[in-house]
C-alpha positions as CSV (number, residue, x, y, z in Angstrom):
1,M,-56.1,116.2,261.7
2,L,-52.8,117.8,262.8
3,V,-51.9,114.7,264.8
4,L,-52.4,112.6,261.6
5,L,-50.2,115.0,259.6
6,I,-47.4,114.8,262.2
7,A,-47.6,111.0,262.4
8,A,-47.4,110.8,258.6
9,A,-44.4,113.1,258.6
10,I,-42.6,111.0,261.2
11,A,-43.4,107.8,259.3
12,A,-42.1,109.3,256.1
13,S,-38.8,110.5,257.7
14,L,-38.3,107.0,259.2
15,L,-38.8,105.4,255.8
16,V,-36.3,107.8,254.3
17,E,-33.7,107.0,257.0
18,L,-34.3,103.3,256.4
19,G,-33.8,103.7,252.7
20,L,-30.6,105.7,253.2
21,M,-29.3,102.9,255.5
22,V,-30.0,100.3,252.8
23,V,-28.3,102.3,250.1
24,R,-25.3,103.0,252.3
25,D,-25.0,99.2,253.0
26,Q,-25.2,98.5,249.3
27,I,-22.5,101.0,248.4
28,E,-20.2,99.7,251.1
29,A,-20.7,96.1,249.9
30,S,-19.9,97.1,246.3
31,Q,-16.7,98.8,247.5
32,F,-15.6,95.6,249.2
33,D,-16.2,93.7,246.0
34,C,-14.1,96.2,244.0
35,E,-11.3,96.0,246.6
36,D,-11.3,92.2,246.4
37,E,-11.2,92.3,242.6
38,R,-8.3,94.7,242.6
39,Q,-6.4,92.5,245.0
40,M,-7.0,89.5,242.8
41,N,-5.9,91.4,239.7
42,G,-2.7,92.3,241.5
43,A,-2.1,88.7,242.4
44,F,-2.7,87.6,238.8
45,K,-0.3,90.3,237.5
46,R,2.4,89.3,239.9
47,T,2.0,85.6,239.0
48,S,1.9,86.1,235.3
49,G,4.8,88.7,235.4
50,G,7.0,86.2,237.3
51,A,6.3,83.4,234.9
52,W,7.7,85.3,231.9
């Protein structure tokens, strides 16, 4: 019974670690999207500012 409890605890901790890795990857991917959007907005502002 104790072995089963230990195995369940290990499995749960591995699932938590996997979940944290997925969340971290999603957060990093969304940060890259925001950086690209800011760079594009800066390019549009320079282009529109130079045309006037």
